[in-house]
C-alpha positions as a printed NumPy array, in Angstrom:
array([[ 16.658,   1.053, -21.563],
       [ 15.724,   0.111, -18.025],
       [ 12.812,   2.236, -16.752],
       [ 13.316,   4.563, -13.802],
       [ 11.351,   3.595, -10.684],
       [ 10.297,   6.415,  -8.359],
       [  9.974,   5.192,  -4.779],
       [  7.568,   7.207,  -2.622],
       [  8.482,   7.059,   1.077],
       [  6.228,   8.993,   3.471],
       [  7.613,   9.007,   7.002],
       [  6.889,  10.39 ,  10.46 ],
       [  9.005,   9.745,  13.568],
       [ 10.68 ,   6.696,  12.043],
       [ 14.252,   7.341,  13.227],
       [ 14.488,   3.745,  14.459],
       [ 13.307,   2.197,  11.185],
       [ 14.16 ,   4.603,   8.357],
       [ 17.812,   3.468,   7.945],
       [ 16.713,  -0.132,   7.245],
       [ 14.019,   1.175,   4.907],
       [ 16.453,   3.26 ,   2.856],
       [ 19.203,   0.621,   2.883],
       [ 16.686,  -1.875,   1.479],
       [ 16.347,   0.435,  -1.54 ],
       [ 20.087,   1.09 ,  -1.841],
       [ 20.777,  -2.656,  -1.754],
       [ 18.367,  -3.457,  -4.584],
       [ 19.866,  -5.512,  -7.391],
       [ 17.942,  -3.215,  -9.774],
       [ 19.718,   0.148,  -9.582],
       [ 17.714,   2.551, -11.763],
       [ 15.539,   4.175,  -9.112],
       [ 15.015,   7.378,  -7.193],
       [ 13.567,   7.693,  -3.689],
       [ 11.409,  10.609,  -2.59 ],
       [ 11.274,  10.761,   1.207],
       [  8.479,  12.964,   2.58 ],
       [  9.089,  13.844,   6.218],
       [  5.794,  14.925,   7.795],
       [  7.309,  17.246,  10.434],
       [  8.914,  14.493,  12.513],
       [  9.894,  15.421,  16.062],
       [ 12.749,  12.916,  16.275],
       [ 15.875,  12.448,  14.106],
       [ 13.992,  11.193,  11.03 ],
       [ 14.692,  14.31 ,   8.959],
       [ 18.414,  14.413,   9.719],
       [ 18.727,  10.705,   8.898],
       [ 16.979,  11.212,   5.549],
       [ 19.169,  14.228,   4.719],
       [ 22.338,  12.304,   5.585],
       [ 21.362,   9.562,   3.139],
       [ 20.526,  12.116,   0.435],
       [ 23.995,  13.666,   0.748],
       [ 25.603,  10.265,   0.154],
       [ 23.273,   9.089,  -2.634],
       [ 21.905,  11.547,  -5.204],
       [ 19.036,   9.206,  -6.006],
       [ 17.499,  10.057,  -2.623],
       [ 15.516,  13.299,  -2.358],
       [ 13.872,  14.762,   0.766],
       [ 10.704,  16.817,   1.116],
       [ 10.162,  18.33 ,   4.57 ],
       [  6.903,  19.581,   6.093],
       [  7.226,  22.338,   8.661],
       [  3.866,  21.311,  10.174],
       [  2.363,  17.839,  10.455],
       [ -0.193,  17.066,   7.759],
       [ -1.329,  13.79 ,   9.36 ],
       [ -3.285,  10.828,   8.001],
       [ -6.257,  12.96 ,   6.954],
       [ -3.993,  14.574,   4.347],
       [ -2.291,  11.4  ,   3.124],
       [ -3.688,  11.943,  -0.356],
       [ -1.909,  15.307,  -0.493],
       [  1.306,  13.818,   0.887],
       [  1.433,  11.053,  -1.703],
       [  0.493,  13.342,  -4.57 ],
       [  3.124,  15.851,  -3.487],
       [  5.73 ,  13.115,  -3.927],
       [  4.115,  11.953,  -7.173],
       [  4.444,  15.472,  -8.584],
       [  8.202,  15.306,  -7.976],
       [  8.571,  11.78 ,  -9.403],
       [ 10.508,  11.447, -12.648],
       [ 10.096,   7.698, -13.056],
       [  7.935,   5.774, -15.474],
       [  6.925,   3.487, -12.609],
       [  5.914,   4.309,  -9.025],
       [  6.72 ,   2.08 ,  -6.034],
       [  5.575,   2.528,  -2.425],
       [  7.834,   2.037,   0.594],
       [  6.726,   3.722,   3.804],
       [  9.399,   4.779,   6.28 ],
       [  8.971,   1.86 ,   8.683],
       [  8.801,  -0.885,   6.018],
       [ 11.553,  -2.524,   3.961],
       [ 12.188,  -4.698,   0.893],
       [ 14.053,  -7.885,  -0.012],
       [ 17.034,  -7.032,  -2.226],
       [ 15.555,  -8.454,  -5.451],
       [ 12.104,  -6.848,  -5.126],
       [ 12.421,  -4.427,  -8.04 ],
       [ 14.255,  -6.886, -10.301],
       [ 11.558,  -9.551,  -9.901],
       [  8.669,  -7.169, -10.357],
       [  9.664,  -4.704, -13.032],
       [  9.655,  -7.222, -15.876],
       [  5.838,  -7.599, -15.771],
       [  5.547,  -4.042, -17.111],
       [  6.998,  -5.151, -20.447],
       [  3.357,  -6.023, -21.093],
       [  1.874,  -2.593, -21.849],
       [ -1.594,  -3.737, -20.775],
       [ -0.339,  -4.13 , -17.181],
       [ -0.793,  -0.964, -15.133],
       [ -0.346,  -2.295, -11.589],
       [  1.594,  -5.044,  -9.849],
       [  1.828,  -6.471,  -6.337],
       [  2.982,  -9.602,  -4.553],
       [  3.297, -11.538,  -1.317],
       [  4.428,  -9.759,   1.823],
       [  5.535, -10.501,   5.358],
       [  4.327,  -8.845,   8.529],
       [  7.09 ,  -8.27 ,  11.052],
       [  7.232,  -7.187,  14.652],
       [  8.831,  -3.937,  15.725],
       [ 12.309,  -5.457,  15.472],
       [ 11.745,  -6.622,  11.895],
       [ 11.279, -10.313,  12.686],
       [  8.75 , -12.044,  10.433],
       [  5.644, -13.248,  12.249],
       [  3.248, -13.801,   9.345],
       [  3.449, -14.23 ,   5.561],
       [  0.584, -13.193,   3.304],
       [  0.333, -15.17 ,   0.062],
       [ -2.41 , -15.022,  -2.586],
       [ -1.777, -18.249,  -4.473],
       [ -5.07 , -19.826,  -3.348],
       [ -7.158, -16.992,  -4.804],
       [ -8.643, -17.046,  -8.304],
       [ -5.686, -16.17 , -10.54 ],
       [ -7.733, -14.282, -13.111],
       [ -9.239, -12.124, -10.394],
       [ -5.775, -11.511,  -8.914],
       [ -4.615, -10.249, -12.311],
       [ -7.782,  -8.192, -12.78 ],
       [ -8.432, -10.068, -15.996],
       [-10.659,  -8.749, -17.359],
       [-10.914,  -5.384, -15.579],
       [-12.414,  -4.831, -13.019],
       [-12.792,  -8.472, -11.932],
       [-10.49 ,  -8.042,  -8.906],
       [-13.461,  -6.296,  -7.304],
       [-14.835,  -9.793,  -6.652],
       [-11.995, -10.253,  -4.169],
       [-12.229,  -6.819,  -2.566],
       [-15.96 ,  -7.31 ,  -1.93 ],
       [-15.27 , -10.305,   0.329],
       [-13.442,  -7.931,   2.74 ],
       [-10.901, -10.746,   3.199],
       [ -8.573,  -9.554,   0.431],
       [ -5.843,  -6.967,   0.867],
       [ -2.762,  -5.746,  -0.983],
       [  0.445,  -4.879,   0.843],
       [  1.333,  -1.338,  -0.212],
       [  5.062,  -2.066,   0.176],
       [  4.749,  -4.562,  -2.708],
       [  2.923,  -2.212,  -5.059],
       [  4.264,  -0.848,  -8.348],
       [  2.137,   1.38 , -10.607],
       [  2.519,   2.715, -14.122],
       [  2.752,   6.462, -13.505],
       [  0.864,   7.489, -16.628],
       [ -2.219,   5.568, -15.513],
       [ -1.922,   6.896, -11.963],
       [ -1.896,  10.431, -13.335],
       [ -4.853,   9.603, -15.594],
       [ -7.024,   8.875, -12.529],
       [ -5.925,  12.097, -10.854],
       [ -3.161,  10.617,  -8.711],
       [ -3.595,   8.889,  -5.368],
       [ -7.149,   8.742,  -4.059],
       [ -8.885,   8.747,  -0.672],
       [-12.389,   8.19 ,   0.684],
       [-14.55 ,   9.898,   3.295],
       [-14.924,   6.634,   5.215],
       [-11.283,   5.597,   5.016],
       [ -8.344,   8.021,   5.385],
       [ -5.652,   5.911,   3.718],
       [ -4.818,   6.042,   0.011],
       [ -4.214,   2.359,  -0.694],
       [ -7.67 ,   0.842,  -1.277],
       [ -9.31 ,   3.903,  -2.907],
       [ -6.387,   4.145,  -5.345],
       [ -6.375,   0.425,  -6.161],
       [-10.119,   0.52 ,  -6.799],
       [ -9.811,   3.437,  -9.2  ],
       [ -6.933,   1.761, -11.028],
       [ -8.722,  -1.561, -11.458],
       [-11.095,   0.118, -13.931],
       [ -8.178,   1.122, -16.157],
       [ -6.269,  -2.059, -16.971],
       [ -4.805,  -5.395, -15.98 ],
       [ -2.902,  -6.104, -12.784],
       [  0.008,  -8.515, -12.399],
       [  0.304, -10.621,  -9.268],
       [  3.926, -11.668,  -8.719],
       [  4.075, -14.774,  -6.542],
       [  7.228, -13.817,  -4.644],
       [  7.821, -12.121,  -1.318],
       [  8.12 ,  -8.454,  -2.354],
       [  7.975,  -6.531,   0.905],
       [  8.067,  -6.445,   4.683],
       [  5.352,  -4.612,   6.591],
       [  6.439,  -3.634,  10.081],
       [  3.628,  -3.512,  12.652],
       [  4.328,  -0.982,  15.387],
       [  2.186,   0.352,  18.211],
       [  2.589,   3.929,  16.981],
       [  1.635,   3.313,  13.36 ],
       [ -1.268,   5.242,  11.836],
       [ -2.925,   2.003,  10.769],
       [ -2.703,   0.468,  14.229],
       [ -4.201,   3.563,  15.845],
       [ -6.969,   3.697,  13.244],
       [ -7.957,   0.046,  13.579],
       [ -7.731,   0.072,  17.366],
       [-10.413,   2.761,  17.475],
       [-12.718,   0.836,  15.128],
       [-15.235,  -1.756,  16.34 ],
       [-14.403,  -3.983,  13.366],
       [-10.66 ,  -3.25 ,  13.099],
       [-11.355,  -0.887,  10.202],
       [-13.357,  -3.396,   8.166],
       [-16.651,  -1.482,   8.389],
       [-14.931,   1.595,   6.996],
       [-13.313,  -0.501,   4.274],
       [-16.663,  -2.062,   3.453],
       [-18.282,   1.345,   2.979],
       [-15.385,   2.471,   0.82 ],
       [-15.507,  -0.598,  -1.434],
       [-19.291,  -0.978,  -1.712],
       [-19.865,   2.676,  -2.514],
       [-17.133,   2.608,  -5.135],
       [-18.555,  -0.47 ,  -6.863],
       [-22.116,   0.871,  -6.827],
       [-21.219,   4.384,  -7.945],
       [-18.059,   4.084, -10.068],
       [-18.285,   0.544, -11.471],
       [-21.985,   0.546, -12.275],
       [-21.87 ,  -1.94 , -15.163],
       [-19.975,  -4.42 , -13.022],
       [-22.268,  -3.755, -10.076],
       [-25.345,  -4.758, -12.085],
       [-23.956,  -8.281, -12.509],
       [-23.626,  -8.891,  -8.761],
       [-25.917, -10.55 ,  -6.237],
       [-25.801,  -7.746,  -3.696],
       [-28.122,  -9.511,  -1.273],
       [-25.684, -12.406,  -0.918],
       [-22.605, -10.16 ,  -0.909],
       [-23.9  ,  -7.95 ,   1.874],
       [-25.092, -10.948,   3.889],
       [-21.619, -12.501,   3.67 ],
       [-20.076,  -9.166,   4.592],
       [-22.373,  -8.855,   7.624],
       [-21.322, -12.304,   8.834],
       [-17.65 , -11.465,   8.369],
       [-17.963,  -8.158,  10.226],
       [-19.824,  -9.866,  13.071],
       [-16.874, -12.218,  13.499],
       [-14.482,  -9.279,  13.409],
       [-16.363,  -7.642,  16.261],
       [-16.192, -10.835,  18.311],
       [-12.464, -11.14 ,  17.844],
       [-11.669,  -7.428,  18.04 ],
       [-10.151,  -7.499,  21.506],
       [ -8.157, -10.624,  20.678],
       [ -6.836,  -8.962,  17.513],
       [ -5.893,  -5.755,  19.313],
       [ -4.016,  -7.798,  21.899],
       [ -2.25 ,  -9.786,  19.185],
       [ -1.193,  -6.628,  17.348],
       [  0.085,  -5.057,  20.558],
       [  2.126,  -8.205,  21.211],
       [  3.644,  -8.059,  17.704],
       [  4.506,  -4.405,  18.173],
       [  6.663,  -5.181,  21.214]])
């Protein structure tokens, strides 16, 4: 029997983008899914759009917040959706992102291997109109690290601060996600992606799928854009604190094998470059958002 995939879709003021997001799920070649849309008290037509889709397709469910929870409560938002999820597998698709039509079909097969708890793949960054401006591929990275084989070797990549995972490509075995207490956050970093991936990498193997599995839309009003624009290092200092503290405190055996002096020196050099190019990066992101 084909496993049910629960798609978690948090959204706020995405009336312009949500239809493409939801249609990209409806048009999947793999049909056994449900979508849980969490509207965080949008002030535009986002809620009515989501409800209209749910009336036409029973696989789509809507949770509505009467007040805005915001990015500081993202962990609660994601775990609220997780609590409602009936699927064996969890996929992430935020309200302004979208998928290629064969995303689920290409990815779901890796979970036939019961040792795999997490999967991700290549992704494209688009401008506000959905036009691709950049493609992120991981094929040049160490393949064993990419597959977290053995756990938690993917931490070697995270510690460089140059490695990221597109959340719109992610699929997680729900049982393992529940075992770690659901989606995670960090005092330095308000988003749930990296803290959750770090916690999961202690629990089992990952599977990198070398296909384009998602489209990440960069907009000037996105939470990520606003967060990085206010950071001197485009959020990398906060990410560094999140990752380093996790490795030192939660992955102690792995941490003992590392040359922290070299790692932190390399991180310092990388962050210095990020500061130099901060204004250029902000300008580039603003251009893409137009």
